[in-house]
Legacy VTK file of the C-alpha trace (Angstrom):
# vtk DataFile Version 3.0
C-alpha trace
ASCII
DATASET POLYDATA
POINTS 48 float
178.048 -69.367 68.867
178.824 -71.375 65.766
182.446 -72.209 65.126
183.908 -71.002 61.841
186.034 -73.470 59.962
188.721 -72.345 57.538
186.464 -72.802 54.503
183.802 -70.460 55.853
186.386 -67.835 56.778
187.908 -67.999 53.288
184.462 -67.744 51.683
183.501 -64.734 53.806
186.845 -63.065 53.097
186.515 -63.632 49.358
182.957 -62.291 49.324
184.045 -59.230 51.297
186.932 -58.544 48.897
184.659 -58.829 45.855
182.060 -56.487 47.367
184.716 -53.973 48.456
186.346 -54.028 45.004
182.945 -53.544 43.349
182.095 -50.589 45.583
185.460 -48.905 44.959
185.132 -49.407 41.191
181.597 -48.013 41.271
182.719 -44.999 43.326
185.633 -44.222 40.992
183.317 -44.513 37.981
180.907 -42.085 39.631
183.778 -39.690 40.335
184.771 -39.682 36.658
181.195 -38.823 35.662
180.869 -36.066 38.275
184.093 -34.159 37.580
182.260 -30.872 38.148
181.338 -31.948 41.685
184.988 -32.698 42.463
185.269 -30.057 45.188
182.201 -31.390 46.997
183.556 -34.950 46.777
186.937 -33.835 48.147
185.160 -32.078 51.011
183.146 -35.222 51.741
186.261 -37.425 51.702
187.963 -34.982 54.073
185.352 -35.628 56.765
185.569 -39.426 56.532
LINES 1 49
48 0 1 2 3 4 5 6 7 8 9 10 11 12 13 14 15 16 17 18 19 20 21 22 23 24 25 26 27 28 29 30 31 32 33 34 35 36 37 38 39 40 41 42 43 44 45 46 47
């Protein structure tokens, strides 16, 4: 096991936040494009 210092934890957290934000933005953009598939998307979200 390697010990994580505060800098590494902060870096990992920041990277995770950026990736998560990017994925959410991408997903919302895709939802806007696929308005006609809204019902299918809602169904998919229901099972998550």
